N, C-alpha and C positions, 0 to 999 in steps of 0.2 A: 469747743462746740460751735457748730455752724448754724446760724439762724437765717431765715429768709430776710433779705434786705428790707429795712424800714419797718419791721415789726417792732412791737414794744420790747421784745427780748433782744433784738439786734441793737436797738437804740441804747438800751440799758448797758449792754456789753460794750458798745462803742464808748459810752460816757465813762465807764470804769477804766477802759483801756487808755483813754485820753488823760484821765486824772492820774493814773499810774505813770504814764509816759511823762507827764509834767514833773513828777517827782524826780524821775531819772534825768530829765533835761536840766533840772535845777541842781543836780548832783547832791540830792538829799541822802543822808546816811540811811542805811537799811533799817537800823533800830528806830529812827524817827518815822519812817514809813510804817513800820509795824505798830509803833505806839499810836500813830494817828488812826490806823485802822481799828485797833482795839478801843481807842477813845470813842470813835464814831459808833461802834457796835455797843459799847457800854451805855452811851447816851441814849441810843434807841431802846435798849433793854429797859433802862430806867423809865423812860417815857411810857413805854407800853405796860410796864409793871404798875405804874401809877394809874394809868387809865383802867387797867383791870381791877385795881383796888376800888376805884370810884364806881365802876359798874357793879362790883360785888356789894358795895355799900347800898346802892340803889336797890339791888335785888334783895338784900337782907331787909331793907325798909319795906319793900313791897310784901315780902313774906310775913312781916310782923303785923300787917294790916288785918283787922278782923274781916271775916268774910260775911 
């Protein structure tokens, strides 16, 4: 995908490209690259799941307040 230079999308893609290139420059095994990507995504999913649970706790607390 082509983005206009120096937009947030362009910078994000450039950062990803540079990170992946570093793996290849360091001659990292493909399985390690894939494992690292999965680990990062799982860490983010866990973080957001925990945040969503905290928001739900607050929402449930608010709903239980008498009006």
